[in-house]
C-alpha positions as CSV (number, residue, x, y, z in Angstrom):
1,M,-139.5,3.5,159.1
2,T,-140.6,0.0,160.3
3,Q,-142.0,-2.6,158.0
4,V,-145.4,-2.3,159.7
5,D,-145.5,1.5,159.1
6,L,-144.5,0.9,155.4
7,R,-147.3,-1.6,155.0
8,A,-149.8,0.8,156.6
9,R,-148.9,3.6,154.3
10,T,-149.1,1.4,151.2
11,A,-152.4,-0.2,152.3
12,L,-154.1,3.2,153.0
13,P,-154.7,4.2,149.3
14,I,-156.2,0.8,148.6
15,Q,-158.6,1.1,151.5
16,E,-159.5,4.6,150.5
17,R,-160.2,3.5,146.9
18,I,-162.4,0.7,148.1
19,W,-164.3,3.1,150.5
20,R,-164.8,5.6,147.6
21,Q,-166.3,2.8,145.5
22,I,-169.1,2.0,148.0
23,P,-171.7,4.5,146.5
24,N,-170.8,3.4,143.0
25,S,-171.2,-0.3,144.0
26,I,-174.7,0.5,145.3
27,S,-175.6,2.3,142.1
28,L,-174.3,-0.7,140.1
29,A,-176.4,-3.0,142.2
30,R,-179.5,-1.0,141.4
31,I,-178.7,-1.2,137.7
32,F,-178.2,-5.0,137.9
33,T,-181.5,-5.3,139.8
34,T,-183.6,-3.9,137.0
35,P,-183.9,-7.2,135.2
36,V,-185.3,-8.7,138.4
37,L,-188.0,-6.0,138.4
38,L,-188.7,-6.6,134.7
39,G,-188.9,-10.4,135.4
40,A,-191.4,-9.8,138.2
41,V,-193.6,-7.7,135.9
42,I,-193.5,-10.3,133.1
43,L,-194.3,-13.1,135.6
44,H,-196.9,-10.9,137.3
45,R,-195.2,-11.3,140.7
46,T,-196.6,-8.3,142.5
47,G,-195.0,-9.1,145.9
48,V,-191.5,-9.6,144.4
49,F,-191.8,-6.4,142.5
50,M,-192.9,-4.4,145.5
51,W,-190.1,-5.5,147.8
52,V,-187.3,-5.4,145.2
53,L,-188.5,-1.9,144.2
54,L,-188.5,-0.8,147.9
55,T,-185.0,-2.1,148.2
56,C,-183.9,-0.1,145.2
57,L,-185.5,3.1,146.5
58,L,-184.0,2.7,150.0
59,S,-180.5,2.0,148.5
60,D,-180.8,5.1,146.4
61,I,-181.3,7.2,149.6
62,L,-178.4,5.3,151.2
63,D,-176.2,5.8,148.2
64,G,-176.7,9.6,148.2
65,L,-176.3,9.9,152.0
66,I,-172.9,8.1,151.9
67,A,-171.6,10.0,148.9
68,R,-172.5,13.5,150.4
69,T,-171.8,12.8,154.0
70,F,-168.3,11.5,153.3
71,R,-167.7,13.7,150.2
72,L,-167.3,10.7,147.9
73,L,-168.8,12.6,144.9
74,S,-167.4,12.0,141.4
75,D,-168.6,12.4,137.8
76,T,-168.5,8.6,137.5
77,G,-170.6,8.2,140.6
78,A,-173.1,10.8,139.4
79,F,-173.5,9.2,136.0
80,L,-174.0,5.7,137.6
81,D,-176.5,7.1,140.1
82,S,-178.5,8.9,137.3
83,T,-178.4,5.8,135.1
84,A,-179.7,3.6,138.0
85,D,-182.4,6.2,138.8
86,M,-183.6,6.3,135.2
87,L,-183.7,2.5,134.9
88,V,-185.4,1.9,138.3
89,T,-187.9,4.8,137.5
90,L,-188.7,3.2,134.1
91,M,-189.3,-0.2,135.8
92,A,-191.5,1.5,138.5
93,V,-193.6,3.1,135.7
94,V,-193.9,-0.2,133.9
95,G,-195.0,-1.8,137.2
96,I,-197.6,0.8,137.8
97,F,-199.0,0.4,134.3
98,V,-199.2,-3.4,134.8
99,F,-200.2,-3.8,138.4
100,Q,-202.2,-0.6,139.0
101,K,-204.4,-0.4,135.9
102,E,-207.4,1.3,137.7
103,F,-205.1,4.1,138.9
104,V,-203.6,4.5,135.5
105,A,-207.0,4.6,133.8
106,A,-208.2,7.4,136.2
107,H,-205.0,9.5,135.9
108,Y,-203.5,8.8,132.5
109,L,-203.4,12.4,131.5
110,Q,-201.3,13.5,134.5
111,L,-199.1,10.5,134.1
112,L,-198.5,11.2,130.4
113,A,-197.7,14.8,131.1
114,V,-195.1,13.9,133.7
115,L,-193.6,11.1,131.6
116,G,-193.5,13.2,128.5
117,L,-191.6,16.0,130.3
118,Y,-189.2,13.5,131.8
119,L,-188.5,11.9,128.4
120,L,-188.1,15.4,126.8
121,E,-185.5,16.2,129.4
122,V,-183.6,13.0,128.8
123,A,-183.7,13.6,125.0
124,A,-182.5,17.2,125.4
125,A,-179.6,16.0,127.6
126,L,-178.6,13.4,125.1
127,F,-178.7,15.9,122.3
128,R,-176.8,18.5,124.3
129,Y,-174.2,16.4,126.1
130,G,-174.3,13.0,124.5
131,Q,-175.4,11.5,127.8
132,I,-178.1,11.8,130.4
133,S,-177.9,14.6,132.8
134,S,-176.8,14.2,136.4
135,F,-177.6,17.7,137.8
136,H,-178.9,16.2,141.1
137,T,-180.6,19.5,142.0
138,L,-182.3,20.1,145.3
139,L,-185.6,20.1,143.6
140,T,-184.8,16.8,141.8
141,R,-183.9,15.2,145.1
142,I,-187.1,16.4,146.7
143,T,-189.0,15.0,143.8
144,A,-187.2,11.6,144.0
145,Y,-188.1,11.3,147.7
146,T,-191.8,12.2,146.9
147,W,-191.8,9.7,144.0
148,G,-190.5,6.9,146.3
149,I,-193.1,7.8,149.0
150,F,-195.9,7.8,146.4
151,V,-195.0,4.5,144.7
152,M,-194.5,2.6,147.9
153,S,-197.7,4.0,149.3
154,L,-199.6,3.1,146.1
155,F,-198.4,-0.5,146.2
156,F,-198.5,-1.1,150.0
157,W,-201.5,1.0,151.2
158,G,-203.3,2.2,148.1
159,Y,-203.8,5.5,146.3
160,H,-203.7,8.8,148.2
161,A,-204.7,11.8,146.1
162,W,-202.7,14.5,147.9
163,I,-199.4,12.6,147.6
164,F,-200.0,12.1,143.9
165,Y,-200.7,15.7,143.2
166,V,-197.7,16.9,145.2
167,L,-195.7,14.5,143.1
168,V,-197.1,15.7,139.8
169,T,-196.3,19.3,140.8
170,A,-192.8,18.4,141.9
171,C,-192.1,16.4,138.7
172,I,-193.2,19.2,136.4
173,L,-191.1,21.8,138.3
174,A,-188.1,19.6,138.4
175,S,-188.2,18.6,134.7
176,T,-188.7,22.3,133.8
177,E,-185.7,23.3,135.9
178,E,-183.6,20.6,134.3
179,L,-184.6,21.7,130.8
180,L,-183.6,25.3,131.6
181,L,-180.3,24.0,133.1
182,I,-179.6,22.1,129.9
183,Y,-180.1,25.4,128.0
184,F,-177.9,27.5,130.3
185,L,-175.1,25.0,130.8
186,P,-173.2,24.2,127.6
187,D,-171.1,21.5,129.2
188,W,-172.1,18.4,131.2
189,Q,-172.0,19.0,134.9
190,S,-172.8,16.9,137.9
191,D,-174.3,17.9,141.3
192,V,-175.7,21.3,140.4
193,R,-177.6,22.8,143.2
194,G,-180.3,24.4,141.0
195,L,-181.1,27.0,138.4
196,Y,-180.9,29.9,141.0
197,W,-177.2,29.1,141.8
198,V,-176.3,28.6,138.1
199,L,-177.7,32.0,137.2
200,A,-176.1,33.6,140.2
201,K,-172.7,32.4,139.1
202,K,-173.3,33.6,135.6
203,R,-174.2,37.1,136.9
204,I,-171.0,37.2,139.1
205,A,-168.9,36.1,136.1
206,C,-170.4,38.8,133.9
207,K,-169.5,41.6,136.4
């Protein structure tokens, strides 16, 4: 074996490890960006908040696409992605309450219902697993995309009722499914497709 071949073989694992860390790096970047969002809210810089939030939402989509397309899924990656999602979502909600007060005043009951279910799911996961859930169900992914579309539409083009009520419905369904998953899954799991598949596996296991 030549020296060049030897170097190539030893370098490959390093390159592979670096490549596998790309989704995790994107998630970490979103986590470290949340103080910027908070600062924009405190300083009342709507423009900065809008564009930084848009960057976070687009990077979330990119993160997931890279991880699933190239099969770079891991428990660590799922945890980082869920943590980043939770923090960015929290900042987005804070931004809506600060910058979109008329919208909040008109729809506070729906917002409180959605937020309450979400916080209940987070609390249930912490109680059950000792950490936030990272199920990444199909319904949760659809809800995340709908949330991103609604928030960006609200800030850039104004309120659209049909998008909002689609989002509310999706959020309620997704949170309810995740609460049921927490009940049915005794151990923390990442990247669960959904309640249907979990129950189907349980039925097969019982046969």
